CHARMM-style PDB file with segment names, atoms N, HN, CA, C and O in Angstrom:
ATOM      1  N   MET     1      78.392  62.794  66.101  1.00  0.00      PROA
ATOM      2  CA  MET     1      79.822  62.630  66.254  1.00  0.00      PROA
ATOM      3  C   MET     1      80.163  62.705  67.746  1.00  0.00      PROA
ATOM      4  O   MET     1      79.737  63.628  68.440  1.00  0.00      PROA
ATOM      5  N   GLU     2      80.906  61.762  68.214  1.00  0.00      PROA
ATOM      6  HN  GLU     2      81.252  61.012  67.650  1.00  0.00      PROA
ATOM      7  CA  GLU     2      81.225  61.665  69.630  1.00  0.00      PROA
ATOM      8  C   GLU     2      82.723  61.839  69.855  1.00  0.00      PROA
ATOM      9  O   GLU     2      83.545  61.395  69.054  1.00  0.00      PROA
ATOM     10  N   TYR     3      83.051  62.491  70.953  1.00  0.00      PROA
ATOM     11  HN  TYR     3      82.383  62.852  71.603  1.00  0.00      PROA
ATOM     12  CA  TYR     3      84.451  62.704  71.312  1.00  0.00      PROA
ATOM     13  C   TYR     3      84.966  61.491  72.070  1.00  0.00      PROA
ATOM     14  O   TYR     3      84.346  61.052  73.039  1.00  0.00      PROA
ATOM     15  N   ILE     4      86.096  60.949  71.633  1.00  0.00      PROA
ATOM     16  HN  ILE     4      86.600  61.306  70.846  1.00  0.00      PROA
ATOM     17  CA  ILE     4      86.706  59.793  72.292  1.00  0.00      PROA
ATOM     18  C   ILE     4      88.054  60.235  72.855  1.00  0.00      PROA
ATOM     19  O   ILE     4      88.900  60.771  72.139  1.00  0.00      PROA
ATOM     20  N   LYS     5      88.233  59.999  74.140  1.00  0.00      PROA
ATOM     21  HN  LYS     5      87.546  59.563  74.722  1.00  0.00      PROA
ATOM     22  CA  LYS     5      89.507  60.351  74.772  1.00  0.00      PROA
ATOM     23  C   LYS     5      90.575  59.339  74.379  1.00  0.00      PROA
ATOM     24  O   LYS     5      90.361  58.128  74.449  1.00  0.00      PROA
ATOM     25  N   LYS     6      91.707  59.848  73.971  1.00  0.00      PROA
ATOM     26  HN  LYS     6      91.881  60.831  73.914  1.00  0.00      PROA
ATOM     27  CA  LYS     6      92.836  58.973  73.650  1.00  0.00      PROA
ATOM     28  C   LYS     6      93.580  58.566  74.918  1.00  0.00      PROA
ATOM     29  O   LYS     6      94.081  57.446  75.020  1.00  0.00      PROA
ATOM     30  N   VAL     7      93.649  59.477  75.877  1.00  0.00      PROA
ATOM     31  HN  VAL     7      93.243  60.387  75.794  1.00  0.00      PROA
ATOM     32  CA  VAL     7      94.311  59.214  77.147  1.00  0.00      PROA
ATOM     33  C   VAL     7      93.254  59.357  78.235  1.00  0.00      PROA
ATOM     34  O   VAL     7      92.648  60.419  78.379  1.00  0.00      PROA
ATOM     35  N   SER     8      93.034  58.301  78.996  1.00  0.00      PROA
ATOM     36  HN  SER     8      93.526  57.439  78.879  1.00  0.00      PROA
ATOM     37  CA  SER     8      91.912  58.292  79.937  1.00  0.00      PROA
ATOM     38  C   SER     8      92.059  59.296  81.078  1.00  0.00      PROA
ATOM     39  O   SER     8      91.063  59.857  81.535  1.00  0.00      PROA
ATOM     40  N   TRP     9      93.307  59.534  81.552  1.00  0.00      PROA
ATOM     41  HN  TRP     9      94.116  59.078  81.181  1.00  0.00      PROA
ATOM     42  CA  TRP     9      93.487  60.416  82.703  1.00  0.00      PROA
ATOM     43  C   TRP     9      93.506  61.890  82.326  1.00  0.00      PROA
ATOM     44  O   TRP     9      93.363  62.755  83.190  1.00  0.00      PROA
ATOM     45  N   ALA    10      93.680  62.176  81.053  1.00  0.00      PROA
ATOM     46  HN  ALA    10      93.796  61.473  80.351  1.00  0.00      PROA
ATOM     47  CA  ALA    10      93.808  63.571  80.629  1.00  0.00      PROA
ATOM     48  C   ALA    10      92.436  64.214  80.443  1.00  0.00      PROA
ATOM     49  O   ALA    10      91.523  63.627  79.862  1.00  0.00      PROA
ATOM     50  N   SER    11      92.325  65.412  80.945  1.00  0.00      PROA
ATOM     51  HN  SER    11      93.066  65.889  81.418  1.00  0.00      PROA
ATOM     52  CA  SER    11      91.112  66.184  80.709  1.00  0.00      PROA
ATOM     53  C   SER    11      91.488  67.655  80.654  1.00  0.00      PROA
ATOM     54  O   SER    11      92.559  68.052  81.113  1.00  0.00      PROA
ATOM     55  N   GLN    12      90.608  68.447  80.095  1.00  0.00      PROA
ATOM     56  HN  GLN    12      89.738  68.125  79.722  1.00  0.00      PROA
ATOM     57  CA  GLN    12      90.882  69.877  79.960  1.00  0.00      PROA
ATOM     58  C   GLN    12      91.045  70.537  81.324  1.00  0.00      PROA
ATOM     59  O   GLN    12      91.883  71.424  81.487  1.00  0.00      PROA
ATOM     60  N   SER    13      90.254  70.114  82.302  1.00  0.00      PROA
ATOM     61  HN  SER    13      89.573  69.394  82.170  1.00  0.00      PROA
ATOM     62  CA  SER    13      90.329  70.720  83.635  1.00  0.00      PROA
ATOM     63  C   SER    13      91.676  70.458  84.292  1.00  0.00      PROA
ATOM     64  O   SER    13      92.268  71.362  84.882  1.00  0.00      PROA
ATOM     65  N   ARG    14      92.155  69.242  84.194  1.00  0.00      PROA
ATOM     66  HN  ARG    14      91.673  68.508  83.715  1.00  0.00      PROA
ATOM     67  CA  ARG    14      93.465  68.923  84.791  1.00  0.00      PROA
ATOM     68  C   ARG    14      94.580  69.675  84.085  1.00  0.00      PROA
ATOM     69  O   ARG    14      95.525  70.149  84.714  1.00  0.00      PROA
ATOM     70  N   PHE    15      94.454  69.775  82.779  1.00  0.00      PROA
ATOM     71  HN  PHE    15      93.686  69.390  82.268  1.00  0.00      PROA
ATOM     72  CA  PHE    15      95.443  70.496  81.985  1.00  0.00      PROA
ATOM     73  C   PHE    15      95.511  71.954  82.434  1.00  0.00      PROA
ATOM     74  O   PHE    15      96.600  72.494  82.631  1.00  0.00      PROA
ATOM     75  N   GLN    16      94.356  72.588  82.594  1.00  0.00      PROA
ATOM     76  HN  GLN    16      93.472  72.150  82.434  1.00  0.00      PROA
ATOM     77  CA  GLN    16      94.323  73.978  83.039  1.00  0.00      PROA
ATOM     78  C   GLN    16      94.789  74.104  84.484  1.00  0.00      PROA
ATOM     79  O   GLN    16      95.459  75.073  84.838  1.00  0.00      PROA
ATOM     80  N   LEU    17      94.441  73.139  85.310  1.00  0.00      PROA
ATOM     81  HN  LEU    17      93.896  72.352  85.022  1.00  0.00      PROA
ATOM     82  CA  LEU    17      94.838  73.173  86.716  1.00  0.00      PROA
ATOM     83  C   LEU    17      96.360  73.126  86.864  1.00  0.00      PROA
ATOM     84  O   LEU    17      96.925  73.803  87.723  1.00  0.00      PROA
ATOM     85  N   VAL    18      97.016  72.327  86.029  1.00  0.00      PROA
ATOM     86  HN  VAL    18      96.557  71.777  85.332  1.00  0.00      PROA
ATOM     87  CA  VAL    18      98.481  72.248  86.062  1.00  0.00      PROA
ATOM     88  C   VAL    18      99.086  73.616  85.754  1.00  0.00      PROA
ATOM     89  O   VAL    18     100.007  74.062  86.437  1.00  0.00      PROA
ATOM     90  N   PHE    19      98.564  74.276  84.725  1.00  0.00      PROA
ATOM     91  HN  PHE    19      97.815  73.914  84.169  1.00  0.00      PROA
ATOM     92  CA  PHE    19      99.095  75.589  84.370  1.00  0.00      PROA
ATOM     93  C   PHE    19      98.780  76.640  85.430  1.00  0.00      PROA
ATOM     94  O   PHE    19      99.584  77.543  85.659  1.00  0.00      PROA
ATOM     95  N   ILE    20      97.635  76.536  86.071  1.00  0.00      PROA
ATOM     96  HN  ILE    20      96.981  75.802  85.885  1.00  0.00      PROA
ATOM     97  CA  ILE    20      97.292  77.473  87.140  1.00  0.00      PROA
ATOM     98  C   ILE    20      98.239  77.291  88.320  1.00  0.00      PROA
ATOM     99  O   ILE    20      98.703  78.271  88.904  1.00  0.00      PROA
ATOM    100  N   ILE    21      98.525  76.048  88.670  1.00  0.00      PROA
ATOM    101  HN  ILE    21      98.148  75.252  88.196  1.00  0.00      PROA
ATOM    102  CA  ILE    21      99.438  75.780  89.784  1.00  0.00      PROA
ATOM    103  C   ILE    21     100.846  76.275  89.457  1.00  0.00      PROA
ATOM    104  O   ILE    21     101.518  76.849  90.314  1.00  0.00      PROA
ATOM    105  N   ILE    22     101.291  76.055  88.220  1.00  0.00      PROA
ATOM    106  HN  ILE    22     100.745  75.589  87.524  1.00  0.00      PROA
ATOM    107  CA  ILE    22     102.607  76.550  87.801  1.00  0.00      PROA
ATOM    108  C   ILE    22     102.649  78.075  87.896  1.00  0.00      PROA
ATOM    109  O   ILE    22     103.638  78.639  88.364  1.00  0.00      PROA
ATOM    110  N   ALA    23     101.590  78.738  87.456  1.00  0.00      PROA
ATOM    111  HN  ALA    23     100.787  78.279  87.075  1.00  0.00      PROA
ATOM    112  CA  ALA    23     101.540  80.203  87.521  1.00  0.00      PROA
ATOM    113  C   ALA    23     101.537  80.687  88.967  1.00  0.00      PROA
ATOM    114  O   ALA    23     102.187  81.682  89.289  1.00  0.00      PROA
ATOM    115  N   LEU    24     100.815  79.995  89.832  1.00  0.00      PROA
ATOM    116  HN  LEU    24     100.288  79.187  89.570  1.00  0.00      PROA
ATOM    117  CA  LEU    24     100.760  80.383  91.245  1.00  0.00      PROA
ATOM    118  C   LEU    24     102.122  80.222  91.913  1.00  0.00      PROA
ATOM    119  O   LEU    24     102.566  81.106  92.646  1.00  0.00      PROA
ATOM    120  N   VAL    25     102.782  79.097  91.662  1.00  0.00      PROA
ATOM    121  HN  VAL    25     102.421  78.379  91.067  1.00  0.00      PROA
ATOM    122  CA  VAL    25     104.111  78.865  92.239  1.00  0.00      PROA
ATOM    123  C   VAL    25     105.103  79.902  91.706  1.00  0.00      PROA
ATOM    124  O   VAL    25     105.924  80.432  92.455  1.00  0.00      PROA
ATOM    125  N   SER    26     105.017  80.180  90.419  1.00  0.00      PROA
ATOM    126  HN  SER    26     104.351  79.750  89.810  1.00  0.00      PROA
ATOM    127  CA  SER    26     105.895  81.187  89.826  1.00  0.00      PROA
ATOM    128  C   SER    26     105.667  82.557  90.455  1.00  0.00      PROA
ATOM    129  O   SER    26     106.622  83.285  90.725  1.00  0.00      PROA
ATOM    130  N   THR    27     104.410  82.906  90.689  1.00  0.00      PROA
ATOM    131  HN  THR    27     103.634  82.315  90.469  1.00  0.00      PROA
ATOM    132  CA  THR    27     104.090  84.179  91.333  1.00  0.00      PROA
ATOM    133  C   THR    27     104.665  84.244  92.740  1.00  0.00      PROA
ATOM    134  O   THR    27     105.229  85.264  93.136  1.00  0.00      PROA
ATOM    135  N   ILE    28     104.526  83.167  93.491  1.00  0.00      PROA
ATOM    136  HN  ILE    28     104.068  82.338  93.169  1.00  0.00      PROA
ATOM    137  CA  ILE    28     105.035  83.136  94.867  1.00  0.00      PROA
ATOM    138  C   ILE    28     106.559  83.244  94.894  1.00  0.00      PROA
ATOM    139  O   ILE    28     107.114  83.971  95.719  1.00  0.00      PROA
ATOM    140  N   VAL    29     107.236  82.531  94.002  1.00  0.00      PROA
ATOM    141  HN  VAL    29     106.786  81.941  93.331  1.00  0.00      PROA
ATOM    142  CA  VAL    29     108.706  82.577  93.956  1.00  0.00      PROA
ATOM    143  C   VAL    29     109.192  83.976  93.576  1.00  0.00      PROA
ATOM    144  O   VAL    29     110.083  84.526  94.222  1.00  0.00      PROA
ATOM    145  N   CYS    30     108.610  84.539  92.537  1.00  0.00      PROA
ATOM    146  HN  CYS    30     107.886  84.091  92.011  1.00  0.00      PROA
ATOM    147  CA  CYS    30     109.030  85.880  92.101  1.00  0.00      PROA
ATOM    148  C   CYS    30     108.757  86.928  93.174  1.00  0.00      PROA
ATOM    149  O   CYS    30     109.554  87.845  93.371  1.00  0.00      PROA
ATOM    150  N   THR    31     107.635  86.790  93.863  1.00  0.00      PROA
ATOM    151  HN  THR    31     106.987  86.046  93.703  1.00  0.00      PROA
ATOM    152  CA  THR    31     107.309  87.722  94.938  1.00  0.00      PROA
ATOM    153  C   THR    31     108.304  87.608  96.082  1.00  0.00      PROA
ATOM    154  O   THR    31     108.736  88.617  96.639  1.00  0.00      PROA
ATOM    155  N   SER    32     108.664  86.387  96.429  1.00  0.00      PROA
ATOM    156  HN  SER    32     108.313  85.567  95.976  1.00  0.00      PROA
ATOM    157  CA  SER    32     109.636  86.187  97.507  1.00  0.00      PROA
ATOM    158  C   SER    32     110.976  86.825  97.164  1.00  0.00      PROA
ATOM    159  O   SER    32     111.594  87.474  98.008  1.00  0.00      PROA
ATOM    160  N   VAL    33     111.421  86.642  95.934  1.00  0.00      PROA
ATOM    161  HN  VAL    33     110.919  86.114  95.249  1.00  0.00      PROA
ATOM    162  CA  VAL    33     112.685  87.239  95.501  1.00  0.00      PROA
ATOM    163  C   VAL    33     112.586  88.765  95.537  1.00  0.00      PROA
ATOM    164  O   VAL    33     113.513  89.441  95.983  1.00  0.00      PROA
ATOM    165  N   THR    34     111.463  89.300  95.068  1.00  0.00      PROA
ATOM    166  HN  THR    34     110.710  88.751  94.706  1.00  0.00      PROA
ATOM    167  CA  THR    34     111.279  90.754  95.070  1.00  0.00      PROA
ATOM    168  C   THR    34     111.266  91.311  96.484  1.00  0.00      PROA
ATOM    169  O   THR    34     111.904  92.329  96.752  1.00  0.00      PROA
ATOM    170  N   PHE    35     110.544  90.656  97.395  1.00  0.00      PROA
ATOM    171  HN  PHE    35     110.025  89.830  97.177  1.00  0.00      PROA
ATOM    172  CA  PHE    35     110.510  91.115  98.784  1.00  0.00      PROA
ATOM    173  C   PHE    35     111.892  91.055  99.422  1.00  0.00      PROA
ATOM    174  O   PHE    35     112.274  91.956 100.169  1.00  0.00      PROA
ATOM    175  N   TYR    36     112.630  90.010  99.132  1.00  0.00      PROA
ATOM    176  HN  TYR    36     112.320  89.278  98.525  1.00  0.00      PROA
ATOM    177  CA  TYR    36     113.979  89.884  99.687  1.00  0.00      PROA
ATOM    178  C   TYR    36     114.860  91.034  99.211  1.00  0.00      PROA
ATOM    179  O   TYR    36     115.602  91.623  99.998  1.00  0.00      PROA
ATOM    180  N   THR    37     114.773  91.352  97.914  1.00  0.00      PROA
ATOM    181  HN  THR    37     114.170  90.874  97.275  1.00  0.00      PROA
ATOM    182  CA  THR    37     115.581  92.461  97.400  1.00  0.00      PROA
ATOM    183  C   THR    37     115.126  93.795  97.970  1.00  0.00      PROA
ATOM    184  O   THR    37     115.952  94.669  98.231  1.00  0.00      PROA
ATOM    185  N   LEU    38     113.828  93.964  98.166  1.00  0.00      PROA
ATOM    186  HN  LEU    38     113.157  93.254  97.954  1.00  0.00      PROA
ATOM    187  CA  LEU    38     113.343  95.208  98.770  1.00  0.00      PROA
ATOM    188  C   LEU    38     113.826  95.358 100.210  1.00  0.00      PROA
ATOM    189  O   LEU    38     114.165  96.458 100.646  1.00  0.00      PROA
ATOM    190  N   ILE    39     113.854  94.254 100.941  1.00  0.00      PROA
ATOM    191  HN  ILE    39     113.578  93.360 100.587  1.00  0.00      PROA
ATOM    192  CA  ILE    39     114.306  94.299 102.335  1.00  0.00      PROA
ATOM    193  C   ILE    39     115.791  94.650 102.408  1.00  0.00      PROA
ATOM    194  O   ILE    39     116.224  95.324 103.343  1.00  0.00      PROA
ATOM    195  N   MET    40     116.568  94.197 101.428  1.00  0.00      PROA
ATOM    196  HN  MET    40     116.216  93.650 100.669  1.00  0.00      PROA
ATOM    197  CA  MET    40     118.005  94.441 101.434  1.00  0.00      PROA
ATOM    198  C   MET    40     118.389  95.852 100.981  1.00  0.00      PROA
ATOM    199  O   MET    40     119.551  96.238 101.111  1.00  0.00      PROA
ATOM    200  N   LEU    41     117.452  96.616 100.459  1.00  0.00      PROA
ATOM    201  HN  LEU    41     116.509  96.302 100.353  1.00  0.00      PROA
ATOM    202  CA  LEU    41     117.772  97.979 100.035  1.00  0.00      PROA
ATOM    203  C   LEU    41     118.146  98.832 101.246  1.00  0.00      PROA
ATOM    204  O   LEU    41     117.562  98.681 102.319  1.00  0.00      PROA
ATOM    205  N   PRO    42     119.123  99.730 101.073  1.00  0.00      PROA
ATOM    206  CA  PRO    42     119.515 100.568 102.201  1.00  0.00      PROA
ATOM    207  C   PRO    42     118.394 101.513 102.651  1.00  0.00      PROA
ATOM    208  O   PRO    42     118.157 101.674 103.848  1.00  0.00      PROA
ATOM    209  N   LYS    43     117.720 102.122 101.705  1.00  0.00      PROA
ATOM    210  HN  LYS    43     117.912 101.991 100.732  1.00  0.00      PROA
ATOM    211  CA  LYS    43     116.592 103.003 102.034  1.00  0.00      PROA
ATOM    212  C   LYS    43     115.317 102.298 101.591  1.00  0.00      PROA
ATOM    213  O   LYS    43     115.013 102.217 100.400  1.00  0.00      PROA
ATOM    214  N   ARG    44     114.592 101.801 102.554  1.00  0.00      PROA
ATOM    215  HN  ARG    44     114.838 101.867 103.521  1.00  0.00      PROA
ATOM    216  CA  ARG    44     113.378 101.060 102.230  1.00  0.00      PROA
ATOM    217  C   ARG    44     112.239 102.026 101.939  1.00  0.00      PROA
ATOM    218  O   ARG    44     112.060 103.035 102.621  1.00  0.00      PROA
ATOM    219  N   ILE    45     111.487 101.693 100.922  1.00  0.00      PROA
ATOM    220  HN  ILE    45     111.632 100.874 100.367  1.00  0.00      PROA
ATOM    221  CA  ILE    45     110.341 102.516 100.539  1.00  0.00      PROA
ATOM    222  C   ILE    45     109.086 101.765 100.971  1.00  0.00      PROA
ATOM    223  O   ILE    45     108.657 100.830 100.294  1.00  0.00      PROA
ATOM    224  N   ARG    46     108.512 102.159 102.065  1.00  0.00      PROA
ATOM    225  HN  ARG    46     108.860 102.919 102.614  1.00  0.00      PROA
ATOM    226  CA  ARG    46     107.375 101.439 102.660  1.00  0.00      PROA
ATOM    227  C   ARG    46     106.146 101.449 101.761  1.00  0.00      PROA
ATOM    228  O   ARG    46     105.442 100.442 101.681  1.00  0.00      PROA
ATOM    229  N   SER    47     105.872 102.553 101.086  1.00  0.00      PROA
ATOM    230  HN  SER    47     106.444 103.371 101.151  1.00  0.00      PROA
ATOM    231  CA  SER    47     104.668 102.627 100.251  1.00  0.00      PROA
ATOM    232  C   SER    47     104.761 101.664  99.070  1.00  0.00      PROA
ATOM    233  O   SER    47     103.765 101.054  98.680  1.00  0.00      PROA
ATOM    234  N   VAL    48     105.959 101.532  98.502  1.00  0.00      PROA
ATOM    235  HN  VAL    48     106.768 102.028  98.818  1.00  0.00      PROA
ATOM    236  CA  VAL    48     106.146 100.601  97.385  1.00  0.00      PROA
ATOM    237  C   VAL    48     105.965  99.168  97.867  1.00  0.00      PROA
ATOM    238  O   VAL    48     105.327  98.357  97.195  1.00  0.00      PROA
ATOM    239  N   GLU    49     106.520  98.860  99.021  1.00  0.00      PROA
ATOM    240  HN  GLU    49     107.037  99.518  99.567  1.00  0.00      PROA
ATOM    241  CA  GLU    49     106.382  97.510  99.573  1.00  0.00      PROA
ATOM    242  C   GLU    49     104.915  97.176  99.848  1.00  0.00      PROA
ATOM    243  O   GLU    49     104.465  96.066  99.564  1.00  0.00      PROA
ATOM    244  N   ARG    50     104.178  98.129 100.396  1.00  0.00      PROA
ATOM    245  HN  ARG    50     104.544  99.030 100.626  1.00  0.00      PROA
ATOM    246  CA  ARG    50     102.766  97.904 100.702  1.00  0.00      PROA
ATOM    247  C   ARG    50     101.966  97.675  99.416  1.00  0.00      PROA
ATOM    248  O   ARG    50     101.150  96.756  99.345  1.00  0.00      PROA
ATOM    249  N   THR    51     102.201  98.508  98.404  1.00  0.00      PROA
ATOM    250  HN  THR    51     102.864  99.255  98.461  1.00  0.00      PROA
ATOM    251  CA  THR    51     101.490  98.374  97.132  1.00  0.00      PROA
ATOM    252  C   THR    51     101.824  97.055  96.461  1.00  0.00      PROA
ATOM    253  O   THR    51     100.939  96.377  95.939  1.00  0.00      PROA
ATOM    254  N   LEU    52     103.094  96.690  96.473  1.00  0.00      PROA
ATOM    255  HN  LEU    52     103.813  97.241  96.897  1.00  0.00      PROA
ATOM    256  CA  LEU    52     103.512  95.429  95.872  1.00  0.00      PROA
ATOM    257  C   LEU    52     102.897  94.242  96.603  1.00  0.00      PROA
ATOM    258  O   LEU    52     102.487  93.268  95.971  1.00  0.00      PROA
ATOM    259  N   SER    53     102.832  94.318  97.912  1.00  0.00      PROA
ATOM    260  HN  SER    53     103.165  95.109  98.425  1.00  0.00      PROA
ATOM    261  CA  SER    53     102.229  93.238  98.701  1.00  0.00      PROA
ATOM    262  C   SER    53     100.754  93.067  98.368  1.00  0.00      PROA
ATOM    263  O   SER    53     100.285  91.946  98.174  1.00  0.00      PROA
ATOM    264  N   LEU    54     100.028  94.166  98.302  1.00  0.00      PROA
ATOM    265  HN  LEU    54     100.409  95.077  98.459  1.00  0.00      PROA
ATOM    266  CA  LEU    54      98.600  94.092  97.987  1.00  0.00      PROA
ATOM    267  C   LEU    54      98.357  93.568  96.571  1.00  0.00      PROA
ATOM    268  O   LEU    54      97.453  92.762  96.355  1.00  0.00      PROA
ATOM    269  N   ALA    55      99.156  94.021  95.612  1.00  0.00      PROA
ATOM    270  HN  ALA    55      99.891  94.676  95.788  1.00  0.00      PROA
ATOM    271  CA  ALA    55      98.995  93.561  94.233  1.00  0.00      PROA
ATOM    272  C   ALA    55      99.290  92.071  94.116  1.00  0.00      PROA
ATOM    273  O   ALA    55      98.573  91.344  93.429  1.00  0.00      PROA
ATOM    274  N   THR    56     100.334  91.624  94.781  1.00  0.00      PROA
ATOM    275  HN  THR    56     100.917  92.215  95.339  1.00  0.00      PROA
ATOM    276  CA  THR    56     100.685  90.207  94.741  1.00  0.00      PROA
ATOM    277  C   THR    56      99.635  89.351  95.425  1.00  0.00      PROA
ATOM    278  O   THR    56      99.293  88.274  94.937  1.00  0.00      PROA
ATOM    279  N   ALA    57      99.125  89.820  96.544  1.00  0.00      PROA
ATOM    280  HN  ALA    57      99.402  90.695  96.941  1.00  0.00      PROA
ATOM    281  CA  ALA    57      98.070  89.078  97.241  1.00  0.00      PROA
ATOM    282  C   ALA    57      96.832  88.960  96.360  1.00  0.00      PROA
ATOM    283  O   ALA    57      96.200  87.904  96.313  1.00  0.00      PROA
ATOM    284  N   TYR    58      96.489  90.022  95.672  1.00  0.00      PROA
ATOM    285  HN  TYR    58      97.002  90.880  95.710  1.00  0.00      PROA
ATOM    286  CA  TYR    58      95.332  90.002  94.774  1.00  0.00      PROA
ATOM    287  C   TYR    58      95.536  89.001  93.639  1.00  0.00      PROA
ATOM    288  O   TYR    58      94.632  88.227  93.323  1.00  0.00      PROA
ATOM    289  N   ILE    59      96.707  89.013  93.031  1.00  0.00      PROA
ATOM    290  HN  ILE    59      97.441  89.642  93.288  1.00  0.00      PROA
ATOM    291  CA  ILE    59      96.997  88.087  91.933  1.00  0.00      PROA
ATOM    292  C   ILE    59      96.986  86.644  92.435  1.00  0.00      PROA
ATOM    293  O   ILE    59      96.409  85.770  91.787  1.00  0.00      PROA
ATOM    294  N   SER    60      97.608  86.389  93.567  1.00  0.00      PROA
ATOM    295  HN  SER    60      98.076  87.099  94.094  1.00  0.00      PROA
ATOM    296  CA  SER    60      97.646  85.035  94.124  1.00  0.00      PROA
ATOM    297  C   SER    60      96.249  84.543  94.479  1.00  0.00      PROA
ATOM    298  O   SER    60      95.912  83.391  94.206  1.00  0.00      PROA
ATOM    299  N   MET    61      95.437  85.400  95.083  1.00  0.00      PROA
ATOM    300  HN  MET    61      95.711  86.335  95.305  1.00  0.00      PROA
ATOM    301  CA  MET    61      94.064  85.008  95.418  1.00  0.00      PROA
ATOM    302  C   MET    61      93.250  84.723  94.158  1.00  0.00      PROA
ATOM    303  O   MET    61      92.401  83.832  94.152  1.00  0.00      PROA
ATOM    304  N   SER    62      93.507  85.475  93.100  1.00  0.00      PROA
ATOM    305  HN  SER    62      94.196  86.200  93.105  1.00  0.00      PROA
ATOM    306  CA  SER    62      92.815  85.220  91.832  1.00  0.00      PROA
ATOM    307  C   SER    62      93.158  83.837  91.304  1.00  0.00      PROA
ATOM    308  O   SER    62      92.275  83.108  90.853  1.00  0.00      PROA
ATOM    309  N   PHE    63      94.438  83.468  91.357  1.00  0.00      PROA
ATOM    310  HN  PHE    63      95.156  84.060  91.723  1.00  0.00      PROA
ATOM    311  CA  PHE    63      94.844  82.134  90.914  1.00  0.00      PROA
ATOM    312  C   PHE    63      94.208  81.046  91.778  1.00  0.00      PROA
ATOM    313  O   PHE    63      93.768  80.019  91.263  1.00  0.00      PROA
ATOM    314  N   ILE    64      94.162  81.272  93.081  1.00  0.00      PROA
ATOM    315  HN  ILE    64      94.519  82.107  93.499  1.00  0.00      PROA
ATOM    316  CA  ILE    64      93.584  80.273  93.985  1.00  0.00      PROA
ATOM    317  C   ILE    64      92.093  80.101  93.721  1.00  0.00      PROA
ATOM    318  O   ILE    64      91.600  78.974  93.667  1.00  0.00      PROA
ATOM    319  N   VAL    65      91.371  81.212  93.557  1.00  0.00      PROA
ATOM    320  HN  VAL    65      91.772  82.127  93.602  1.00  0.00      PROA
ATOM    321  CA  VAL    65      89.931  81.130  93.265  1.00  0.00      PROA
ATOM    322  C   VAL    65      89.701  80.408  91.942  1.00  0.00      PROA
ATOM    323  O   VAL    65      88.804  79.572  91.834  1.00  0.00      PROA
ATOM    324  N   LEU    66      90.503  80.726  90.946  1.00  0.00      PROA
ATOM    325  HN  LEU    66      91.232  81.405  91.033  1.00  0.00      PROA
ATOM    326  CA  LEU    66      90.374  80.063  89.651  1.00  0.00      PROA
ATOM    327  C   LEU    66      90.639  78.566  89.772  1.00  0.00      PROA
ATOM    328  O   LEU    66      89.928  77.758  89.175  1.00  0.00      PROA
ATOM    329  N   ALA    67      91.657  78.195  90.541  1.00  0.00      PROA
ATOM    330  HN  ALA    67      92.235  78.851  91.026  1.00  0.00      PROA
ATOM    331  CA  ALA    67      91.971  76.776  90.737  1.00  0.00      PROA
ATOM    332  C   ALA    67      90.853  76.056  91.470  1.00  0.00      PROA
ATOM    333  O   ALA    67      90.548  74.907  91.152  1.00  0.00      PROA
ATOM    334  N   VAL    68      90.234  76.716  92.451  1.00  0.00      PROA
ATOM    335  HN  VAL    68      90.483  77.650  92.709  1.00  0.00      PROA
ATOM    336  CA  VAL    68      89.135  76.091  93.196  1.00  0.00      PROA
ATOM    337  C   VAL    68      87.944  75.837  92.279  1.00  0.00      PROA
ATOM    338  O   VAL    68      87.308  74.787  92.365  1.00  0.00      PROA
ATOM    339  N   PHE    69      87.641  76.784  91.408  1.00  0.00      PROA
ATOM    340  HN  PHE    69      88.158  77.637  91.337  1.00  0.00      PROA
ATOM    341  CA  PHE    69      86.490  76.622  90.526  1.00  0.00      PROA
ATOM    342  C   PHE    69      86.747  75.663  89.372  1.00  0.00      PROA
ATOM    343  O   PHE    69      85.810  75.276  88.673  1.00  0.00      PROA
ATOM    344  N   GLN    70      87.993  75.276  89.163  1.00  0.00      PROA
ATOM    345  HN  GLN    70      88.753  75.590  89.730  1.00  0.00      PROA
ATOM    346  CA  GLN    70      88.282  74.280  88.129  1.00  0.00      PROA
ATOM    347  C   GLN    70      87.776  72.939  88.588  1.00  0.00      PROA
ATOM    348  OT1 GLN    70      87.914  71.949  87.869  1.00  0.00      PROA
TER     349      GLN     70
END
């Protein structure tokens, strides 16, 4: 039994890559909004900002590595 593609341009890798890119863009947008709100706070909490920055960088790098290996 052989698999026949119904749509020539569609493949599982491209499908996953689209979702990875959407997730990466969503992460970047949400992070930007969060950083902006943190900057606008009257009393800034530096440790929270540092932890949030590191966590976001880790998540973003994970998405980028996953996209590269696709």
